[in-house]
C-alpha positions in Angstrom: 0.0 0.0 0.0 2.8 2.4 0.9 4.6 1.6 -2.4 1.4 2.5 -4.3 1.1 5.9 -2.6 4.7 6.7 -3.4 4.2 5.8 -7.1 1.1 8.0 -7.4 2.9 11.0 -6.0 5.7 10.5 -8.4 3.3 10.4 -11.3 1.6 13.6 -10.3 5.0 15.4 -9.9 6.1 14.4 -13.4 2.8 15.5 -14.9 3.0 18.9 -13.3 6.6 19.3 -14.5 5.6 18.5 -18.0 2.7 21.1 -18.0 5.0 23.9 -16.9 7.4 23.3 -19.7 4.6 23.4 -22.2 3.3 26.7 -20.9 6.7 28.2 -21.0 7.1 27.3 -24.7 3.7 29.0 -25.6 4.8 32.3 -24.0 8.0 32.3 -25.9 6.3 31.5 -29.1 3.8 34.4 -28.6 6.7 36.9 -27.9 8.4 35.7 -31.1 5.3 36.2 -33.2 4.7 39.7 -31.8 8.3 40.7 -32.8 7.7 39.4 -36.3 4.5 41.3 -36.6 6.0 44.5 -35.5 8.8 44.1 -38.0 6.2 43.4 -40.8 4.2 46.5 -39.8 7.2 48.7 -40.0 8.1 47.3 -43.5 4.5 47.8 -44.6 4.5 51.4 -43.4 7.7 52.2 -45.2 6.5 50.6 -48.5 3.2 52.5 -48.3 5.0 55.8 -47.7 7.3 55.1 -50.6 4.4 54.2 -52.9 2.5 57.3 -51.9 5.5 59.5 -52.5 6.0 58.1 -56.0 2.3 58.1 -56.8 1.0 61.3 -58.6 -0.9 63.7 -56.2 -4.5 64.4 -56.9 -5.0 68.0 -58.0 -7.1 70.2 -55.7 -10.0 72.1 -57.4 -9.7 75.9 -57.0 -11.1 79.1 -58.3 -8.9 82.1 -59.2 -9.1 85.7 -60.1 -6.6 87.4 -62.4 -5.2 90.6 -60.8 -5.3 93.7 -63.0 -4.9 97.4 -62.2 -8.2 99.0 -61.4 -9.5 102.3 -60.0 -9.7 101.9 -56.2 -11.5 104.1 -53.7 -11.3 103.6 -50.0 -14.4 104.7 -48.1 -15.2 105.3 -44.5 -18.8 104.5 -43.7 -20.5 105.9 -40.6 -24.0 106.5 -39.5 -25.1 110.1 -39.4 -28.2 112.2 -38.8 -29.6 115.3 -40.4 -29.6 118.5 -38.4 -30.7 122.0 -39.1 -28.6 125.1 -38.2 -32.0 126.8 -37.9 -34.2 124.3 -36.1 -35.6 126.3 -33.1 -38.1 125.7 -30.4 -39.9 129.1 -29.8 -41.0 129.5 -26.2 -42.1 132.5 -24.0 -39.6 134.4 -21.9 -41.9 134.3 -18.9 -44.3 131.6 -17.6 -48.0 132.1 -18.2 -51.3 130.7 -19.4 -51.8 130.5 -23.2 -54.6 132.7 -24.4 -54.2 132.2 -28.2 -52.3 130.1 -30.7 -52.1 131.9 -34.1 -50.3 129.3 -36.3 -50.6 125.6 -37.3 -48.1 122.9 -38.4 -46.9 123.4 -42.0 -47.5 127.1 -42.0 -44.7 129.3 -43.3 -43.8 132.2 -40.9 -41.4 135.2 -41.0 -38.9 136.1 -38.4 -40.6 138.2 -35.6 -44.1 137.0 -36.5 -46.4 136.5 -33.5 -47.1 132.8 -33.0 -49.0 132.8 -29.6 -49.9 135.0 -26.7 -50.0 134.4 -22.9 -52.1 136.0 -20.3 -50.5 139.2 -18.9 -53.5 141.4 -17.6 -51.5 142.9 -14.8 -48.8 144.2 -17.1 -51.4 145.5 -19.5 -52.9 147.5 -16.6 -49.6 148.9 -15.7 -49.0 149.9 -19.3 -52.3 151.8 -19.4 -51.4 153.6 -16.2 -48.0 154.5 -17.5 -49.5 155.9 -20.7 -51.6 158.4 -18.6 -48.5 159.5 -16.7 -46.5 159.7 -19.9 -49.1 161.9 -21.6 -49.3 164.3 -18.6 -45.5 164.6 -18.3 -45.3 165.2 -22.1 -47.8 168.0 -21.9 -46.1 169.7 -19.0 -42.7 169.4 -20.7 -44.1 171.0 -23.9 -45.7 173.8 -22.0 -42.6 174.5 -20.0 -40.5 174.5 -23.1 -42.9 177.0 -24.8 -42.7 179.3 -21.7 -38.9 179.0 -21.7 -38.9 180.1 -25.4 -40.8 183.2 -24.2 -38.3 183.8 -21.5 -40.8 182.8 -18.9 -39.7 180.4 -16.1 -36.4 179.0 -15.2 -34.1 176.6 -16.9 -34.3 174.3 -13.8 -38.1 174.0 -14.3 -37.5 173.1 -18.0 -34.9 170.4 -17.1 -37.2 168.9 -14.4 -40.1 168.7 -16.8 -37.9 167.1 -19.5 -36.4 164.5 -17.0 -39.9 163.6 -15.8 -41.1 163.1 -19.3 -38.1 160.9 -20.3 -38.4 158.8 -17.1 -42.1 158.1 -17.8 -41.2 157.2 -21.4 -38.5 154.7 -20.3 -40.9 153.2 -17.7 -43.5 152.6 -20.4 -40.8 151.0 -22.6 -39.8 148.7 -19.8 -43.4 147.6 -19.2 -43.9 147.0 -23.0 -40.7 144.8 -23.0 -42.1 143.0 -20.0 -45.4 142.5 -21.8 -43.5 141.1 -24.8 -42.1 138.3 -22.6 -45.6 136.9 -22.6 -45.6 136.6 -26.4 -44.2 133.8 -28.5 -42.6 135.1 -31.8 -40.8 133.3 -34.6 -37.0 133.6 -34.0 -36.3 132.7 -37.7 -38.1 132.5 -41.0 -39.2 129.0 -41.8 -42.0 126.4 -41.4 -43.9 125.5 -38.3 -42.9 121.9 -37.7 -44.7 121.2 -34.4 -47.1 123.0 -32.1 -47.1 121.6 -28.6 -49.3 124.3 -27.1 -53.0 124.9 -27.0 -55.2 127.6 -25.4 -55.3 127.1 -21.6 -51.9 125.4 -21.3 -49.3 126.8 -19.0 -46.2 127.6 -21.0 -42.7 128.0 -19.5 -39.4 129.3 -20.9 -37.4 126.6 -22.6 -40.1 123.9 -22.1 -43.1 123.5 -24.4 -43.5 125.8 -27.4 -43.7 126.0 -31.2 -40.9 124.5 -33.3 -39.8 126.5 -36.4 -37.6 124.8 -38.9 -35.7 126.4 -41.9 -34.8 124.0 -44.7 -32.2 126.4 -46.1 -29.4 125.2 -43.8 -29.4 121.5 -43.3 -26.3 119.4 -42.6 -25.4 115.7 -42.0 -23.3 115.1 -38.9 -21.5 112.0 -37.7 -18.9 111.0 -35.1 -15.7 109.2 -35.9 -13.3 107.5 -33.5 -10.1 109.4 -32.8 -8.1 106.8 -34.8 -9.5 108.6 -37.9 -7.7 111.8 -37.1 -5.7 112.8 -40.2 -7.6 110.3 -42.3 -10.6 112.5 -43.0 -10.3 116.2 -43.9 -12.5 119.0 -45.2 -13.0 118.8 -49.0 -13.0 114.9 -49.1 -15.6 113.6 -51.5 -18.6 112.1 -49.6 -21.8 110.3 -50.6 -24.7 111.0 -48.2 -27.1 108.1 -48.4 -30.7 108.3 -47.2 -31.9 104.7 -46.9 -35.5 105.6 -45.9 -36.1 107.5 -49.2 -33.7 105.5 -51.3 -31.8 108.5 -52.3 -28.3 109.9 -52.0 -26.3 113.2 -52.5 -22.7 113.5 -53.7 -21.0 116.4 -52.1 -17.9 117.2 -50.0 -17.0 117.2 -46.3 -17.6 120.7 -44.9 -15.9 120.5 -41.5 -13.9 118.2 -39.4 -13.5 119.1 -35.7 -9.9 119.7 -34.5 -10.6 118.5 -30.9 -11.5 115.1 -29.5 -14.5 114.8 -27.3 -13.2 113.7 -23.8 -16.1 111.4 -23.1 -16.8 109.7 -26.5 -13.2 110.0 -27.7 -14.6 111.0 -31.1 -14.3 113.7 -33.7 -17.2 115.4 -35.4 -17.6 115.4 -39.2 -20.2 117.8 -40.8 -21.5 117.9 -44.4 -23.6 120.8 -45.6 -26.5 119.8 -47.7 -28.2 121.6 -50.6 -31.9 122.7 -50.5 -34.2 119.7 -50.8 -37.9 119.2 -50.1 -37.3 115.5 -49.4 -34.7 115.9 -46.6 -35.9 116.6 -43.1 -34.1 117.3 -39.8 -33.5 114.3 -37.6 -33.6 111.9 -40.6 -31.2 108.9 -40.4 -28.5 108.8 -43.0 -25.1 107.3 -43.8 -21.9 109.0 -44.9 -19.5 107.2 -47.3 -16.4 109.4 -47.1 -13.8 108.8 -49.9 -10.5 109.4 -48.2 -8.2 107.6 -50.7 -8.0 107.1 -54.4 -5.7 105.1 -56.7 -6.4 104.9 -60.4 -4.1 101.9 -61.0 -4.4 99.7 -57.9 -4.0 95.9 -57.6 -6.8 94.7 -55.4 -7.9 91.3 -54.1 -10.7 90.1 -51.7 -9.7 90.5 -48.0 -11.1 87.0 -47.4 -8.3 85.2 -49.4 -5.5 86.6 -47.2 -4.0 84.2 -44.7 -2.1 85.5 -41.7 1.1 83.5 -41.1 4.1 83.8 -38.8 6.0 85.4 -41.8 3.2 87.8 -42.6 0.1 88.0 -44.9 0.1 85.3 -47.5 -2.0 84.3 -50.6 -1.8 81.4 -53.0 -1.3 82.0 -56.7 -1.4 79.4 -59.5 1.8 78.9 -61.5 2.3 76.0 -64.0 -0.7 74.1 -62.5 0.6 74.3 -59.0 -0.2 76.4 -55.9 2.5 78.9 -54.8 2.4 80.8 -51.6 3.3 84.5 -51.9 3.9 87.0 -49.1 2.2 90.3 -49.7 1.9 93.8 -48.2 -1.5 95.4 -48.1 -2.7 99.0 -47.9 -6.2 100.5 -47.7 -9.3 98.3 -47.7 -12.9 99.0 -48.6 -16.1 97.0 -49.3 -14.3 93.7 -48.8 -11.4 94.6 -51.1 -7.9 95.5 -50.1 -5.1 97.2 -52.1 -1.9 95.1 -52.6 1.2 97.2 -52.3 3.8 94.5 -53.0 4.0 90.8 -53.6 1.7 90.6 -56.6 1.9 91.8 -60.2 -0.6 92.3 -62.9 -1.7 89.0 -64.4 -1.1 86.9 -61.3 -3.9 84.4 -60.7 -4.8 84.5 -57.1 -6.7 81.6 -55.6 -10.1 82.8 -54.2 -11.8 79.4 -53.5 -10.3 76.2 -52.2 -7.1 77.8 -50.7 -8.0 76.4 -47.3 -6.7 72.9 -48.1 -3.7 73.9 -50.2 0.0 73.4 -49.5 2.8 75.1 -51.3 3.6 73.3 -54.6 0.5 71.2 -54.5 -1.1 70.6 -58.0 -4.4 72.4 -58.6 -7.1 72.4 -61.3 -9.2 75.3 -62.2 
């Protein structure tokens, strides 16, 4: 029995030793195969790269534009509004209740014409009283003067009568001036644009009143950032566009301010406008100021320029291949930019498809 047990254990030991040797051989075989596969992958990769290098590249489809000298104008576009040098709100000089309104919107008035009156009964009573005193003092002065001419009376009496008469006259003038403060008159000749008063309203100086507009002196005005200092000047051609009425006027810049607003950091540009029955104050408008002209400029779309570490670059087509060219640009306007160097007349600049191009890559138009 003991011999059988020893025999069984020996058999198990030998079997276990044989299984371990087999497992070790499998691992070695796996490692060997992996090394072979890695070697094959490297060879395949090199062969593919060599084949791709020798194989002809597929041409990239592009669109081009041939550069030729053209007349180029650079514009500065800015929103503006129409203002009137004579656009005035007429108001009374003293507060009071409106007793009458004598004009209506759209009516033409002359400078100094009475537009409305305010209640001023107390001043009217004072004027009537002063007229009595003025009449009396005038009569006494004339009588005293007549007596003096007849060598009757003294010079002092004459001077007193004259002073009294002149004082009463000045008092009446002051009362009349005070009475005029309760009248609204047209400060300019023009057209009644708006009447914000009616009988019974209380009107105050500088508040509600009657707006008078003259269409003889209209202007377009806009603000430009201080970075435009020196780029816009009086006399520059300008096109004033009125989008609401689908109209425009070609004229010139009338005035450019020589100081920068400390709050907005802007300069003011003004353009005087000719007489027109279709242009009104406070209309919206747009100024297209032409501040640069070149009759023989090479221009390309701004969108085709690529910014690189070396500078601005575009692709041109030469002998069926793309060629990268560094350029220097100048003014731009309406999506176009002037090319100062890097291109010449006749160059074919790639305008579509340049995003996937490399230098020297074949292209087809």
